[in-house]
C-alpha positions as CSV (number, residue, x, y, z in Angstrom):
1,M,-13.8,11.6,0.9
2,C,-12.0,10.3,-2.1
3,A,-9.4,7.6,-1.5
4,V,-5.6,8.6,-1.6
5,H,-3.7,6.1,-3.8
6,C,-0.1,7.6,-3.8
7,V,2.0,9.7,-1.7
8,T,5.6,10.9,-2.1
9,Y,8.2,13.2,-0.8
10,S,10.2,15.4,-3.0
11,A,13.8,14.4,-3.6
12,G,16.7,15.5,-1.3
13,A,15.6,17.1,1.7
14,G,11.8,16.0,1.3
15,Q,10.6,19.3,1.9
16,Y,7.5,19.1,0.2
17,A,5.2,16.2,-0.4
18,L,2.8,15.0,-3.4
19,T,-0.4,13.3,-3.2
20,G,-2.9,11.8,-5.9
21,G,-5.9,9.8,-5.8
22,A,-9.7,9.0,-6.9
23,D,-10.4,12.7,-7.2
24,R,-8.1,13.0,-10.2
25,K,-6.1,15.7,-8.7
26,I,-2.8,16.1,-7.5
27,Y,-1.8,18.1,-4.2
28,L,1.5,19.8,-3.2
29,W,1.8,20.0,0.4
30,N,4.3,21.2,3.1
31,P,4.3,18.1,5.6
32,T,5.5,20.0,8.3
33,T,2.7,22.5,8.5
34,A,0.0,20.3,6.8
35,S,-0.6,23.3,4.5
36,R,-1.6,22.8,0.8
37,I,0.6,24.8,-1.6
38,Q,-0.4,23.9,-5.1
39,E,-3.0,21.9,-7.0
40,Y,-2.6,20.2,-10.5
41,K,-5.7,19.3,-12.3
42,L,-5.7,17.4,-15.8
43,H,-6.3,13.8,-15.2
44,G,-9.6,12.4,-16.3
45,Y,-9.4,9.3,-14.1
46,E,-7.9,8.5,-10.8
47,V,-4.2,9.3,-10.1
48,L,-2.3,6.0,-9.0
49,D,1.2,7.2,-8.9
50,I,3.6,10.1,-8.8
51,T,7.3,10.4,-9.1
52,V,9.6,13.4,-8.6
53,T,12.8,14.3,-10.5
54,S,16.0,14.5,-8.5
55,D,16.3,18.3,-9.1
56,N,12.7,18.6,-7.8
57,S,11.5,21.0,-10.8
58,T,9.3,18.4,-12.6
59,F,7.2,15.2,-11.7
60,A,5.3,12.5,-13.4
61,S,1.9,11.4,-12.6
62,V,0.1,8.3,-14.0
63,G,-3.2,6.6,-13.5
64,G,-6.5,5.5,-15.2
65,D,-5.8,7.9,-18.3
66,K,-3.6,5.2,-20.1
67,Q,-1.0,8.4,-20.2
68,A,1.9,9.7,-18.2
69,F,1.9,13.4,-17.6
70,L,5.0,15.5,-17.0
71,W,4.6,18.4,-14.8
72,D,6.4,21.8,-13.8
73,V,6.2,21.8,-10.3
74,S,6.3,25.7,-9.9
75,T,3.8,26.7,-12.8
76,A,1.5,23.6,-12.6
77,K,1.5,23.2,-16.2
78,T,2.1,20.1,-18.2
79,L,5.0,19.8,-20.1
80,R,4.8,16.4,-22.0
81,R,2.2,13.7,-22.4
82,F,3.3,10.0,-23.1
83,E,0.9,7.7,-24.7
84,G,1.3,4.2,-25.7
85,H,-0.2,1.9,-23.0
86,L,-3.3,0.3,-23.7
87,S,-4.8,0.4,-20.1
88,R,-4.5,2.2,-16.8
89,I,-0.7,3.0,-15.6
90,N,0.0,1.6,-12.1
91,S,3.6,2.9,-11.6
92,A,6.1,5.3,-12.5
93,D,9.7,6.1,-11.7
94,F,12.4,8.4,-12.9
95,N,16.0,7.6,-13.5
96,Q,18.7,9.7,-11.4
97,D,19.0,12.7,-14.0
98,G,15.3,12.6,-15.1
99,S,16.2,11.9,-18.7
100,V,14.2,8.6,-18.5
101,L,10.7,7.7,-17.3
102,A,9.4,4.3,-16.7
103,T,5.9,3.2,-16.4
104,G,4.3,-0.1,-15.7
105,S,0.7,-0.8,-16.7
106,Y,-2.2,-3.1,-16.5
107,D,-1.5,-4.0,-20.3
108,T,1.4,-6.0,-18.8
109,N,3.9,-3.8,-20.4
110,A,6.5,-1.7,-18.8
111,M,7.7,1.2,-21.1
112,L,10.7,3.6,-21.1
113,W,10.2,7.3,-22.3
114,D,12.7,10.0,-23.3
115,T,11.7,13.0,-21.3
116,K,14.1,15.3,-23.1
117,S,13.3,14.5,-26.7
118,Q,10.0,15.4,-28.4
119,S,9.3,11.9,-29.5
120,R,5.8,10.5,-28.5
121,K,7.1,7.0,-28.7
122,P,8.6,5.0,-26.1
123,I,12.3,4.2,-26.4
124,Q,11.9,0.7,-25.1
125,V,9.0,-1.6,-24.2
126,L,9.5,-4.5,-21.8
127,E,7.0,-7.2,-22.5
128,D,8.1,-10.1,-20.3
129,A,5.3,-9.9,-17.6
130,K,2.3,-12.2,-18.1
131,D,-0.2,-9.9,-16.1
132,S,-0.5,-6.4,-14.9
133,V,2.9,-4.7,-14.1
134,S,2.1,-3.1,-10.4
135,S,5.4,-1.3,-9.6
136,V,8.4,-0.2,-11.4
137,H,11.6,1.2,-9.9
138,I,14.9,2.5,-11.6
139,V,18.3,2.5,-10.0
140,A,21.4,3.4,-12.1
141,H,21.2,1.1,-15.2
142,E,18.8,-1.5,-13.8
143,I,15.2,-1.5,-13.9
144,L,13.0,-3.4,-11.3
145,T,9.4,-4.5,-12.0
146,G,6.9,-6.3,-10.0
147,S,3.9,-8.1,-11.5
148,V,0.7,-9.8,-10.7
149,D,2.0,-12.8,-12.4
150,G,4.0,-13.4,-9.1
151,R,7.4,-12.4,-10.4
152,I,10.0,-9.7,-9.9
153,R,12.2,-9.1,-13.0
154,N,15.6,-6.9,-12.9
155,Y,16.4,-5.5,-16.3
156,D,20.2,-4.8,-16.6
157,I,19.9,-2.3,-19.4
158,R,23.8,-2.2,-19.8
159,M,24.1,-5.9,-20.0
160,G,20.9,-6.4,-22.0
161,R,19.9,-9.3,-19.7
162,C,16.8,-9.9,-17.6
163,F,16.9,-11.7,-14.2
164,V,13.6,-13.4,-12.8
165,D,12.7,-14.1,-9.4
166,V,9.6,-16.0,-8.6
167,I,7.7,-14.8,-5.5
168,G,4.5,-17.1,-6.3
169,Y,2.0,-14.5,-5.5
170,P,0.9,-11.2,-7.1
171,V,3.6,-8.6,-6.4
172,T,2.2,-5.1,-5.3
173,C,5.5,-3.2,-4.7
174,V,9.2,-3.4,-5.2
175,T,11.8,-1.2,-3.7
176,Q,15.4,-1.3,-3.7
177,S,17.8,-0.8,-0.6
178,S,20.0,2.2,-0.5
179,D,23.0,0.0,-0.6
180,G,21.7,-1.9,-3.7
181,N,22.0,-5.2,-2.5
182,A,18.4,-6.2,-1.4
183,V,14.9,-5.6,-2.8
184,L,11.7,-5.1,-0.6
185,V,8.8,-7.0,-2.1
186,S,5.2,-6.8,-1.2
187,A,2.8,-9.3,-2.3
188,L,-0.9,-10.3,-2.0
189,D,-0.4,-13.2,0.2
190,G,-0.2,-10.9,3.3
191,G,3.6,-10.8,3.4
192,I,6.6,-8.9,2.6
193,R,10.0,-10.3,1.6
194,L,13.4,-8.9,1.7
195,M,15.3,-10.5,-1.1
196,D,19.0,-10.6,-2.0
197,K,19.3,-8.9,-5.6
198,I,22.3,-10.9,-6.6
199,N,21.2,-14.5,-5.9
200,G,17.4,-14.4,-5.5
201,Q,17.6,-15.8,-1.7
202,M,15.0,-14.4,0.8
203,L,16.8,-12.8,3.5
204,Q,13.9,-12.0,5.9
205,S,10.2,-12.1,5.6
206,Y,7.6,-9.8,7.5
207,R,4.1,-11.0,8.6
208,G,1.2,-9.4,10.9
209,H,-0.5,-7.0,8.4
210,L,-3.1,-7.6,6.2
211,N,-2.9,-7.5,2.4
212,T,-4.9,-9.9,0.2
213,D,-7.1,-7.5,-1.9
214,Y,-5.6,-4.1,-2.4
215,R,-2.3,-2.7,-3.8
216,V,-0.6,-2.0,-0.7
217,R,2.8,-0.3,-0.8
218,S,5.7,-0.7,1.4
219,C,9.1,1.2,1.9
220,F,12.2,1.1,3.8
221,G,12.3,3.6,6.9
222,D,15.3,5.2,8.8
223,R,18.2,4.6,6.7
224,D,17.1,0.9,5.9
225,K,16.5,0.1,9.6
226,Y,12.9,-0.8,9.2
227,A,10.4,-2.2,6.6
228,I,7.2,-0.3,6.8
229,T,3.9,-1.0,5.1
230,G,0.2,-0.1,5.3
231,S,-2.5,-2.7,5.9
232,E,-5.9,-3.3,4.8
233,D,-7.2,-3.0,8.5
234,G,-6.1,0.6,8.6
235,Q,-2.8,0.1,10.5
236,I,0.8,0.9,9.6
237,W,3.2,-1.9,10.6
238,V,6.8,-1.3,11.3
239,Y,9.2,-4.2,11.1
240,D,12.7,-4.5,12.2
241,L,14.5,-5.0,8.9
242,L,17.1,-7.6,10.2
243,E,15.1,-9.3,12.9
244,G,11.7,-9.3,11.1
245,T,10.0,-8.3,14.4
246,V,7.3,-6.0,14.8
247,V,8.5,-2.7,16.0
248,D,5.4,-0.5,16.0
249,K,1.7,-0.5,14.8
250,M,0.0,2.7,14.3
251,E,-3.6,3.6,13.6
252,G,-5.1,6.5,12.0
253,H,-7.2,5.8,8.8
254,S,-10.4,4.9,10.4
255,G,-10.2,1.2,10.1
256,K,-9.7,1.6,6.0
257,A,-7.0,0.1,3.8
258,V,-3.7,2.2,4.2
259,T,-2.6,1.8,0.5
260,S,0.6,4.0,0.5
261,V,3.5,4.8,2.9
262,T,6.8,6.8,2.4
263,Y,9.7,7.9,4.4
264,N,11.4,11.1,4.5
265,P,14.4,10.8,2.2
266,A,16.7,13.1,4.0
267,G,16.7,10.9,7.1
268,K,14.4,13.0,9.1
269,K,12.3,10.9,11.4
270,Q,9.2,11.4,9.5
271,M,6.7,9.5,7.2
272,L,3.6,9.9,5.3
273,S,0.7,7.5,4.6
274,G,-2.4,7.8,2.6
275,G,-5.6,5.9,2.6
276,A,-9.0,4.6,1.5
277,D,-10.6,7.1,4.0
278,G,-9.2,10.0,1.8
279,N,-6.8,11.3,4.4
280,V,-3.0,11.8,4.5
281,F,-1.1,11.6,7.9
282,V,2.1,12.7,8.7
283,W,3.9,10.6,11.5
284,G,6.8,11.6,13.6
285,E,8.7,15.0,13.4
Protein backbone atom coordinates (compact mmCIF):
# COMPACT_ATOMS: atom_id res chain seq x y z
CA MET A 1 0.00 0.00 0.00
CA CYS A 2 1.11 3.58 -0.70
CA ALA A 3 2.29 5.68 2.22
CA VAL A 4 -0.06 8.33 3.64
CA HIS A 5 1.75 11.64 4.07
CA CYS A 6 -0.96 13.97 5.36
CA VAL A 7 -4.27 13.82 7.20
CA THR A 8 -6.47 16.77 8.10
CA TYR A 9 -9.95 17.52 9.34
CA SER A 10 -12.32 20.00 7.79
CA ALA A 11 -12.63 23.29 9.67
CA GLY A 12 -15.21 23.95 12.35
CA ALA A 13 -16.95 20.75 13.41
CA GLY A 14 -14.43 18.48 11.66
CA GLN A 15 -17.20 16.52 9.96
CA TYR A 16 -15.03 15.21 7.15
CA ALA A 17 -11.37 14.36 6.69
CA LEU A 18 -8.94 14.63 3.79
CA THR A 19 -5.92 12.40 3.22
CA GLY A 20 -3.10 12.43 0.67
CA GLY A 21 -0.07 10.30 -0.02
CA ALA A 22 2.29 8.51 -2.36
CA ASP A 23 -0.49 7.28 -4.67
CA ARG A 24 -0.91 10.93 -5.86
CA LYS A 25 -4.59 10.96 -4.90
CA ILE A 26 -6.60 12.85 -2.30
CA TYR A 27 -9.55 11.22 -0.55
CA LEU A 28 -12.47 12.77 1.30
CA TRP A 29 -13.72 10.62 4.20
CA ASN A 30 -16.38 10.52 6.83
CA PRO A 31 -14.17 9.82 9.86
CA THR A 32 -17.03 8.47 11.95
CA THR A 33 -18.19 5.82 9.50
CA ALA A 34 -14.81 5.37 7.72
CA SER A 35 -16.63 5.70 4.38
CA ARG A 36 -14.92 7.32 1.39
CA ILE A 37 -17.01 10.12 -0.12
CA GLN A 38 -14.91 11.68 -2.87
CA GLU A 39 -11.64 11.27 -4.77
CA TYR A 40 -9.50 14.04 -6.23
CA LYS A 41 -7.03 13.18 -9.01
CA LEU A 42 -4.66 15.59 -10.73
CA HIS A 43 -1.31 15.41 -8.96
CA GLY A 44 1.45 13.76 -10.98
CA TYR A 45 3.59 13.21 -7.89
CA GLU A 46 3.02 12.38 -4.23
CA VAL A 47 0.76 14.62 -2.14
CA LEU A 48 2.61 16.02 0.88
CA ASP A 49 0.13 18.39 2.53
CA ILE A 50 -3.52 19.50 2.49
CA THR A 51 -5.13 22.58 4.03
CA VAL A 52 -8.85 23.47 4.15
CA THR A 53 -10.46 26.93 4.14
CA SER A 54 -12.53 27.96 7.15
CA ASP A 55 -15.82 27.71 5.21
CA ASN A 56 -14.92 24.16 4.04
CA SER A 57 -15.82 24.96 0.42
CA THR A 58 -12.27 24.71 -0.93
CA PHE A 59 -8.95 23.14 -0.02
CA ALA A 60 -5.38 23.32 -1.30
CA SER A 61 -2.99 20.44 -1.88
CA VAL A 62 0.76 20.46 -2.49
CA GLY A 63 3.47 17.92 -3.18
CA GLY A 64 6.10 16.79 -5.62
CA ASP A 65 4.55 18.69 -8.54
CA LYS A 66 6.15 21.99 -7.37
CA GLN A 67 2.63 23.42 -7.66
CA ALA A 68 -0.23 24.19 -5.29
CA PHE A 69 -3.70 23.14 -6.42
CA LEU A 70 -6.87 24.89 -5.22
CA TRP A 71 -9.86 22.51 -5.25
CA ASP A 72 -13.62 22.85 -5.03
CA VAL A 73 -14.66 20.31 -2.40
CA SER A 74 -18.09 19.45 -3.81
CA THR A 75 -17.26 19.22 -7.54
CA ALA A 76 -13.72 17.78 -7.16
CA LYS A 77 -12.50 20.26 -9.81
CA THR A 78 -9.44 22.46 -9.57
CA LEU A 79 -10.08 26.19 -9.39
CA ARG A 80 -6.49 27.46 -9.56
CA ARG A 81 -2.89 26.35 -9.85
CA PHE A 82 -0.06 28.26 -8.26
CA GLU A 83 3.35 27.85 -9.86
CA GLY A 84 6.65 29.37 -8.79
CA HIS A 85 8.50 26.96 -6.53
CA LEU A 86 11.56 25.24 -7.98
CA SER A 87 11.20 22.02 -6.02
CA ARG A 88 8.63 19.95 -4.13
CA ILE A 89 6.27 21.77 -1.80
CA ASN A 90 6.26 20.34 1.71
CA SER A 91 3.59 22.34 3.49
CA ALA A 92 0.64 24.70 3.00
CA ASP A 93 -1.78 26.73 5.11
CA PHE A 94 -4.61 29.23 4.58
CA ASN A 95 -5.23 32.43 6.48
CA GLN A 96 -8.54 32.79 8.32
CA ASP A 97 -10.71 33.89 5.36
CA GLY A 98 -8.93 31.77 2.75
CA SER A 99 -7.77 34.77 0.72
CA VAL A 100 -4.07 33.96 1.21
CA LEU A 101 -2.34 30.60 0.82
CA ALA A 102 1.16 30.06 2.20
CA THR A 103 3.43 27.32 0.85
CA GLY A 104 6.82 26.09 2.02
CA SER A 105 9.20 24.26 -0.28
CA TYR A 106 12.37 22.22 -0.53
CA ASP A 107 13.72 25.17 -2.58
CA THR A 108 14.16 27.02 0.80
CA ASN A 109 11.41 29.55 0.04
CA ALA A 110 7.99 30.18 1.53
CA MET A 111 5.53 31.89 -0.80
CA LEU A 112 2.23 33.71 -0.27
CA TRP A 113 -0.49 33.49 -2.91
CA ASP A 114 -3.63 35.57 -3.44
CA THR A 115 -6.41 33.03 -3.97
CA LYS A 116 -8.96 35.65 -5.05
CA SER A 117 -7.02 37.27 -7.89
CA GLN A 118 -6.06 35.69 -11.22
CA SER A 119 -2.39 36.54 -10.85
CA ARG A 120 -0.07 33.57 -11.27
CA LYS A 121 2.74 35.22 -9.31
CA PRO A 122 3.16 35.06 -5.53
CA ILE A 123 2.34 38.25 -3.65
CA GLN A 124 5.37 37.72 -1.42
CA VAL A 125 8.39 35.42 -1.22
CA LEU A 126 10.05 34.72 2.14
CA GLU A 127 13.67 33.83 1.38
CA ASP A 128 15.31 33.71 4.81
CA ALA A 129 15.57 29.94 5.27
CA LYS A 130 18.91 28.33 4.43
CA ASP A 131 17.44 24.87 3.84
CA SER A 132 14.14 23.18 3.00
CA VAL A 133 11.03 24.81 4.51
CA SER A 134 9.24 21.87 6.09
CA SER A 135 6.27 23.58 7.73
CA VAL A 136 4.19 26.76 7.37
CA HIS A 137 1.40 27.97 9.65
CA ILE A 138 -0.67 31.20 9.39
CA VAL A 139 -2.39 32.79 12.37
CA ALA A 140 -3.91 36.27 11.95
CA HIS A 141 -1.11 38.58 10.70
CA GLU A 142 1.70 36.17 11.55
CA ILE A 143 3.32 33.42 9.48
CA LEU A 144 5.32 30.70 11.21
CA THR A 145 7.81 28.59 9.27
CA GLY A 146 9.99 25.67 10.29
CA SER A 147 13.08 24.72 8.33
CA VAL A 148 15.64 21.96 8.06
CA ASP A 149 18.21 24.68 8.86
CA GLY A 150 17.13 24.22 12.50
CA ARG A 151 15.22 27.46 12.89
CA ILE A 152 11.64 28.60 13.28
CA ARG A 153 10.77 32.00 11.91
CA ASN A 154 7.83 34.17 12.89
CA TYR A 155 6.99 36.76 10.24
CA ASP A 156 4.87 39.61 11.55
CA ILE A 157 3.38 40.91 8.30
CA ARG A 158 1.78 43.91 10.00
CA MET A 159 5.08 45.07 11.50
CA GLY A 160 7.27 43.86 8.64
CA ARG A 161 9.59 41.99 11.00
CA CYS A 162 10.93 38.45 11.29
CA PHE A 163 11.73 36.84 14.66
CA VAL A 164 14.02 33.79 14.61
CA ASP A 165 14.38 31.05 17.23
CA VAL A 166 17.22 28.54 16.91
CA ILE A 167 16.22 24.93 17.61
CA GLY A 168 19.53 23.46 16.52
CA TYR A 169 18.09 20.42 14.73
CA PRO A 170 16.08 20.08 11.49
CA VAL A 171 12.50 21.17 12.18
CA THR A 172 9.71 18.97 10.78
CA CYS A 173 6.57 20.70 12.10
CA VAL A 174 5.44 23.95 13.75
CA THR A 175 1.96 24.48 15.22
CA GLN A 176 0.64 27.38 17.29
CA SER A 177 -1.47 26.89 20.41
CA SER A 178 -5.07 28.08 20.39
CA ASP A 179 -4.28 31.00 22.72
CA GLY A 180 -1.46 32.12 20.44
CA ASN A 181 1.15 32.18 23.20
CA ALA A 182 3.13 29.03 22.43
CA VAL A 183 4.43 27.01 19.49
CA LEU A 184 4.84 23.24 19.32
CA VAL A 185 8.02 22.37 17.41
CA SER A 186 8.99 18.87 16.22
CA ALA A 187 12.61 18.20 15.25
CA LEU A 188 14.80 15.38 13.98
CA ASP A 189 16.58 14.90 17.31
CA GLY A 190 13.60 12.84 18.43
CA GLY A 191 12.15 15.63 20.55
CA ILE A 192 9.24 18.06 20.61
CA ARG A 193 9.58 21.48 22.21
CA LEU A 194 6.93 23.85 23.51
CA MET A 195 8.30 27.32 22.86
CA ASP A 196 7.12 30.64 24.25
CA LYS A 197 6.28 32.68 21.17
CA ILE A 198 7.13 36.03 22.74
CA ASN A 199 10.59 35.43 24.19
CA GLY A 200 11.65 32.16 22.56
CA GLN A 201 12.03 30.34 25.89
CA MET A 202 11.47 26.59 25.92
CA LEU A 203 8.52 25.92 28.23
CA GLN A 204 8.53 22.11 28.03
CA SER A 205 10.06 19.24 26.07
CA TYR A 206 8.65 15.84 25.18
CA ARG A 207 10.79 12.76 24.58
CA GLY A 208 10.24 9.05 24.13
CA HIS A 209 8.98 8.78 20.56
CA LEU A 210 11.36 8.06 17.69
CA ASN A 211 11.98 10.71 15.02
CA THR A 212 15.39 10.92 13.38
CA ASP A 213 14.81 10.29 9.66
CA TYR A 214 11.28 11.18 8.53
CA ARG A 215 9.13 14.28 8.60
CA VAL A 216 6.88 13.37 11.52
CA ARG A 217 4.17 15.86 12.45
CA SER A 218 2.80 16.72 15.86
CA CYS A 219 -0.33 18.52 17.03
CA PHE A 220 -2.12 19.86 20.08
CA GLY A 221 -4.96 17.70 21.39
CA ASP A 222 -8.15 18.13 23.40
CA ARG A 223 -8.08 21.93 23.65
CA ASP A 224 -4.30 22.07 24.15
CA LYS A 225 -4.21 19.58 27.02
CA TYR A 226 -1.88 17.26 25.13
CA ALA A 227 1.02 17.23 22.69
CA ILE A 228 0.51 14.36 20.24
CA THR A 229 2.98 12.97 17.73
CA GLY A 230 3.62 10.04 15.47
CA SER A 231 6.74 7.93 15.82
CA GLU A 232 8.97 6.05 13.41
CA ASP A 233 8.38 2.80 15.34
CA GLY A 234 4.68 2.78 14.42
CA GLN A 235 3.33 4.27 17.65
CA ILE A 236 1.41 7.40 18.50
CA TRP A 237 2.59 9.17 21.64
CA VAL A 238 0.39 11.41 23.76
CA TYR A 239 2.14 13.74 26.23
CA ASP A 240 0.68 15.91 28.96
CA LEU A 241 1.32 19.42 27.66
CA LEU A 242 2.21 21.01 31.00
CA GLU A 243 3.98 18.13 32.74
CA GLY A 244 5.73 16.60 29.71
CA THR A 245 4.86 13.09 30.91
CA VAL A 246 3.61 10.28 28.67
CA VAL A 247 -0.17 9.90 28.95
CA ASP A 248 -0.69 7.18 26.35
CA LYS A 249 1.03 5.16 23.60
CA MET A 250 -1.03 3.65 20.81
CA GLU A 251 -0.06 1.13 18.15
CA GLY A 252 -1.82 0.57 14.86
CA HIS A 253 0.45 1.05 11.85
CA SER A 254 2.22 -2.33 11.72
CA GLY A 255 5.43 -0.97 13.18
CA LYS A 256 5.94 1.49 10.30
CA ALA A 257 6.43 5.24 10.69
CA VAL A 258 3.40 7.29 11.70
CA THR A 259 4.07 10.51 9.81
CA SER A 260 0.93 12.56 10.41
CA VAL A 261 -1.53 13.07 13.26
CA THR A 262 -4.37 15.55 13.68
CA TYR A 263 -6.95 16.15 16.40
CA ASN A 264 -10.63 16.98 15.84
CA PRO A 265 -10.92 20.80 15.81
CA ALA A 266 -14.40 20.86 17.36
CA GLY A 267 -13.30 19.40 20.68
CA LYS A 268 -14.66 15.93 19.92
CA LYS A 269 -12.35 13.35 21.47
CA GLN A 270 -11.25 11.95 18.15
CA MET A 271 -8.02 12.01 16.17
CA LEU A 272 -6.60 10.71 12.90
CA SER A 273 -3.24 9.18 12.07
CA GLY A 274 -1.62 8.29 8.76
CA GLY A 275 1.50 6.28 8.15
CA ALA A 276 3.97 4.58 5.88
CA ASP A 277 1.86 1.41 5.96
CA GLY A 278 -0.75 3.16 3.78
CA ASN A 279 -3.48 3.19 6.41
CA VAL A 280 -5.44 5.95 8.10
CA PHE A 281 -6.73 5.25 11.61
CA VAL A 282 -9.50 6.97 13.55
CA TRP A 283 -8.91 7.04 17.31
CA GLY A 284 -11.40 7.85 20.07
CA GLU A 285 -15.06 8.63 19.47
